C-alpha positions as CSV (number, residue, x, y, z in Angstrom):
1,M,-45.3,-6.6,28.5
2,I,-43.5,-7.5,25.2
3,A,-40.9,-4.8,25.7
4,K,-40.3,-6.0,29.2
5,D,-39.9,-9.7,28.2
6,I,-37.5,-8.6,25.3
7,L,-35.4,-6.7,27.9
8,I,-35.3,-9.7,30.2
9,S,-34.2,-11.8,27.3
10,L,-31.3,-9.4,26.7
11,R,-30.1,-10.3,30.2
12,P,-28.5,-6.8,30.9
13,Q,-27.2,-8.1,34.2
14,Q,-24.6,-10.1,32.1
15,W,-23.2,-7.0,30.4
16,I,-20.9,-6.9,33.3
17,K,-18.8,-9.4,31.3
18,N,-18.2,-6.8,28.6
19,F,-16.2,-4.7,31.1
20,F,-13.2,-6.8,30.1
21,I,-13.1,-4.4,27.0
22,F,-11.8,-1.7,29.4
23,A,-8.7,-3.8,30.4
24,A,-6.8,-2.5,27.4
25,I,-7.3,1.2,28.0
26,I,-6.5,0.8,31.7
27,F,-3.4,-1.2,31.4
28,S,-2.0,0.9,28.5
29,Q,-2.3,4.0,30.6
30,N,-4.6,5.7,28.3
31,I,-7.8,6.0,30.6
32,L,-7.4,9.8,30.9
33,N,-7.4,10.1,27.0
34,I,-11.0,11.3,26.4
35,Q,-10.9,10.2,22.6
36,L,-9.8,6.8,23.4
37,L,-12.0,6.4,26.3
38,L,-15.1,7.3,24.2
39,K,-14.0,4.8,21.6
40,T,-13.9,2.1,24.4
41,V,-17.3,3.1,25.7
42,L,-18.6,2.7,22.1
43,A,-16.9,-0.7,21.8
44,F,-18.6,-1.7,25.1
45,V,-22.0,-0.7,24.0
46,S,-21.5,-2.6,20.7
47,F,-20.6,-5.8,22.5
48,C,-23.3,-5.5,25.0
49,I,-25.9,-5.3,22.1
50,L,-24.1,-8.1,20.3
51,S,-23.9,-10.4,23.2
52,S,-27.5,-9.7,24.0
53,S,-28.6,-10.9,20.6
54,F,-26.8,-14.1,21.2
55,Y,-28.7,-14.6,24.4
56,I,-31.9,-14.5,22.3
57,L,-30.5,-16.9,19.7
58,N,-29.5,-19.4,22.5
59,D,-33.1,-19.1,24.1
60,L,-34.6,-19.8,20.6
61,K,-32.3,-22.7,20.0
62,D,-32.6,-24.3,23.6
63,I,-36.3,-23.4,24.3
64,E,-37.1,-27.1,24.8
65,E,-34.2,-27.9,27.0
66,D,-34.9,-24.7,29.0
67,K,-38.4,-25.8,29.6
68,R,-37.0,-28.7,31.8
69,H,-34.6,-26.4,33.7
70,P,-35.7,-25.2,37.2
71,L,-34.5,-21.7,36.6
72,K,-34.3,-21.2,32.7
73,S,-38.0,-22.5,32.5
74,K,-39.0,-19.0,33.8
75,R,-37.5,-17.2,30.9
76,P,-39.7,-15.3,28.5
77,L,-39.4,-17.8,25.6
78,A,-39.4,-21.0,27.6
79,S,-42.3,-20.0,29.6
80,G,-44.3,-19.0,26.4
81,R,-44.6,-15.3,27.5
82,L,-42.6,-14.1,24.5
83,K,-43.4,-15.3,20.9
84,K,-40.6,-16.7,18.7
85,S,-41.4,-14.1,15.9
86,Y,-40.7,-11.3,18.3
87,A,-37.4,-12.9,19.4
88,I,-36.3,-13.6,16.0
89,L,-36.9,-10.0,14.9
90,S,-35.1,-8.7,18.1
91,F,-32.0,-11.0,17.3
92,G,-31.8,-9.5,13.7
93,A,-32.2,-5.9,14.7
94,L,-29.7,-6.2,17.6
95,G,-27.1,-7.8,15.5
96,F,-27.4,-5.3,12.7
97,L,-27.2,-2.4,15.3
98,S,-24.1,-3.8,17.0
99,F,-22.2,-4.2,13.7
100,I,-23.1,-0.6,12.8
101,L,-21.6,0.5,16.0
102,A,-18.6,-1.7,15.6
103,I,-17.8,-0.1,12.1
104,A,-18.1,3.3,13.9
105,V,-15.2,2.2,16.2
106,N,-12.9,1.1,13.4
107,K,-12.5,-1.7,10.9
108,Y,-10.2,-3.8,13.2
109,F,-12.7,-3.8,15.9
110,F,-15.6,-4.7,13.4
111,F,-13.6,-7.8,12.3
112,I,-13.1,-9.0,15.9
113,A,-16.8,-8.4,16.5
114,L,-17.6,-10.4,13.4
115,F,-15.1,-13.2,14.5
116,Y,-17.0,-13.3,17.9
117,F,-20.3,-13.5,16.0
118,L,-19.2,-16.5,14.0
119,L,-17.6,-18.2,17.1
120,Q,-20.7,-17.8,18.9
121,V,-22.9,-19.2,16.1
122,T,-20.6,-22.1,15.8
123,Y,-20.7,-22.7,19.5
124,S,-24.4,-22.7,19.7
125,F,-24.9,-25.2,16.9
126,W,-21.8,-27.4,17.3
127,L,-18.9,-26.6,19.6
128,K,-21.1,-26.6,22.8
129,H,-21.4,-30.4,22.3
130,I,-17.7,-31.1,22.3
131,V,-16.3,-31.9,25.8
132,I,-13.6,-29.6,27.2
133,L,-13.7,-27.5,23.9
134,D,-17.0,-26.2,25.0
135,V,-15.4,-24.7,28.0
136,F,-12.5,-23.3,26.1
137,V,-14.9,-21.5,23.7
138,V,-16.8,-19.8,26.6
139,A,-13.4,-18.7,28.0
140,A,-12.5,-17.4,24.6
141,G,-15.5,-15.0,24.6
142,F,-13.8,-13.1,27.5
143,L,-10.5,-13.1,25.7
144,I,-12.0,-11.7,22.6
145,R,-13.5,-8.9,24.6
146,V,-9.9,-8.0,25.9
147,V,-8.5,-8.1,22.4
148,A,-11.5,-6.2,21.1
149,G,-10.7,-3.5,23.6
150,G,-7.1,-3.3,22.5
151,L,-8.2,-3.1,18.8
152,A,-10.7,-0.4,19.6
153,I,-7.9,1.9,20.6
154,K,-5.2,0.4,18.5
155,V,-2.8,-0.6,21.4
156,T,-0.5,-3.7,21.8
157,L,-1.7,-6.0,24.5
158,S,0.7,-7.5,27.1
159,S,1.0,-11.3,26.6
160,W,0.7,-11.6,30.4
161,L,-2.7,-9.8,30.2
162,L,-4.0,-12.3,27.6
163,I,-2.7,-15.3,29.6
164,C,-4.2,-14.1,32.9
165,T,-7.5,-13.3,31.2
166,M,-7.8,-16.7,29.5
167,L,-7.0,-18.5,32.8
168,L,-9.5,-16.4,34.8
169,A,-12.2,-17.1,32.0
170,L,-11.5,-20.8,32.2
171,F,-12.0,-20.7,36.1
172,L,-15.3,-19.0,35.6
173,A,-16.4,-21.4,32.9
174,L,-15.5,-24.5,34.8
175,G,-17.3,-23.2,37.9
176,K,-20.4,-22.6,35.9
177,R,-20.3,-26.2,34.6
178,R,-19.8,-27.5,38.1
179,H,-22.9,-25.4,39.4
180,E,-25.0,-26.9,36.4
181,L,-24.1,-30.4,37.4
182,V,-24.8,-30.0,41.1
183,L,-28.1,-28.0,40.5
184,L,-29.6,-30.4,37.9
185,E,-27.9,-33.6,39.3
186,G,-29.5,-36.7,37.4
187,D,-31.3,-34.4,34.9
188,A,-28.2,-32.5,34.0
189,S,-27.6,-34.3,30.6
190,D,-31.3,-33.9,29.7
191,H,-30.9,-30.0,29.9
192,R,-27.4,-30.0,28.4
193,P,-26.3,-33.1,26.8
194,I,-22.5,-32.3,27.1
195,L,-22.8,-32.6,30.9
196,K,-22.9,-36.2,30.8
197,E,-19.2,-36.0,29.9
198,Y,-18.5,-34.3,33.2
199,N,-18.7,-35.0,36.9
200,P,-18.0,-32.8,39.9
201,Y,-14.8,-34.4,40.8
202,F,-13.3,-34.0,37.2
203,L,-14.3,-30.4,37.2
204,D,-12.8,-29.8,40.7
205,Q,-9.4,-31.3,39.3
206,L,-9.6,-28.9,36.4
207,I,-10.6,-25.9,38.6
208,A,-7.6,-26.7,41.0
209,V,-5.2,-26.7,38.0
210,V,-6.5,-23.4,36.6
211,T,-6.7,-21.8,40.1
212,A,-3.0,-22.4,40.7
213,S,-2.2,-21.2,37.2
214,I,-4.0,-17.9,37.6
215,V,-2.2,-17.1,41.0
216,L,1.2,-18.0,39.4
217,A,0.8,-16.2,36.2
218,Y,-0.6,-12.9,37.8
219,C,2.2,-13.0,40.3
220,L,4.8,-13.4,37.6
221,Y,3.1,-10.6,35.6
222,T,3.4,-8.2,38.4
223,I,7.1,-8.8,38.9
224,S,8.2,-9.3,35.3
225,E,10.8,-7.0,33.7
226,E,8.4,-6.0,31.0
227,T,5.7,-4.9,33.6
228,V,8.1,-3.0,35.8
229,A,9.6,-1.3,32.8
230,K,6.2,-0.4,31.3
231,F,4.7,1.0,34.4
232,G,7.8,2.3,36.1
233,T,7.1,0.5,39.4
234,A,7.1,-2.9,40.9
235,N,4.3,-2.0,43.3
236,L,1.8,-3.9,41.3
237,L,2.8,-6.8,43.3
238,F,0.7,-5.4,46.2
239,T,-2.5,-6.1,44.3
240,V,-1.9,-9.8,44.6
241,P,-3.7,-10.2,47.9
242,F,-6.9,-8.9,46.2
243,V,-6.5,-11.5,43.6
244,L,-6.1,-14.3,46.1
245,Y,-9.0,-13.3,48.1
246,G,-11.2,-13.0,45.1
247,I,-10.3,-16.5,43.9
248,F,-10.8,-17.9,47.4
249,R,-14.1,-16.1,47.9
250,Y,-15.3,-17.5,44.5
251,L,-14.2,-21.0,45.4
252,Y,-16.1,-20.6,48.8
253,L,-19.2,-19.5,47.0
254,I,-19.1,-22.5,44.5
255,H,-18.4,-25.1,47.1
256,Q,-20.2,-23.8,50.2
257,R,-23.0,-21.6,48.7
258,H,-23.5,-23.7,45.5
259,G,-23.1,-20.6,43.4
260,G,-21.3,-20.0,40.1
261,G,-24.1,-20.7,37.5
262,T,-24.1,-17.1,36.7
263,P,-20.7,-15.5,37.6
264,E,-21.9,-11.9,36.8
265,T,-24.9,-12.3,39.1
266,L,-22.8,-13.9,41.8
267,I,-20.2,-10.9,41.5
268,I,-23.0,-8.4,41.8
269,K,-24.9,-10.0,44.7
270,D,-21.9,-11.0,46.9
271,K,-20.8,-7.8,48.6
272,P,-17.3,-9.1,49.9
273,L,-16.5,-10.1,46.3
274,L,-17.8,-7.0,44.8
275,I,-15.9,-4.9,47.3
276,D,-12.7,-7.1,46.6
277,I,-12.9,-6.4,42.8
278,F,-13.4,-2.6,43.4
279,L,-10.4,-2.4,45.7
280,W,-8.3,-4.6,43.2
281,I,-9.3,-2.1,40.3
282,A,-8.7,1.1,42.5
283,S,-5.4,-0.1,43.7
284,A,-4.2,-1.2,40.2
285,I,-5.2,2.2,38.7
286,L,-3.6,4.0,41.6
287,I,-0.3,2.1,41.2
288,I,-0.3,2.3,37.4
289,Y,-1.1,6.1,37.0
290,T,0.7,7.5,40.0
291,R,4.5,7.0,40.1
């Protein structure tokens, strides 16, 4: 039972976020390089373990607030099924293991993992209470994963890739904040104090700005001279419809189905969105690797 509760606290369903690490090897055209692919997989495992350790840390820190949340109150720590001592031990062991794996990748990846660690600690104890900046830090976590993937295989990342990643991450983070407000309504600030600084209308305005920026940035990326010269084709433009559908579908799920609280779960459970992401990845790989 203890092992099961620890596993639940690790939130393996959220490891899908760490697939951002594979962006570097895909868009650098090195996915067929077995040695670099293995390094990327090791980097992925390291980040999965590291991010899981922070889920435990957050549960330890927010245990009283989670008890008042309709969904989070069912978590092992908040419900009392898992003792704090076991959670603390798990956090330390997982953090140590993740850094051992990070060193095995290379020193550059270790430093970005360490930076991610420090950023998450700072977020948990301070930055999560600063309006707007809290969303940027959440989004930065996705950007760091992409950068980490590049450092793991020592390739230079396109500035376009970083811009699109940051905008997409902001889109997901803002959607999550909106879901929390709608779900908790008047009790939102009791669970997460920073939510008193937001309201659905304000978040909808921010989401609208970010949505337009994502579409524009991705379209410009596909037709930029740098992209065409790097991949030897302008056909990446044909992946734009998948991006548009994915964004529109996600907005539909946020506004009509009241989703967005856990983007990774939403993506896995919504078949149309999951199929769209698969088609985008498949078409992008096909275009990039066949000329």
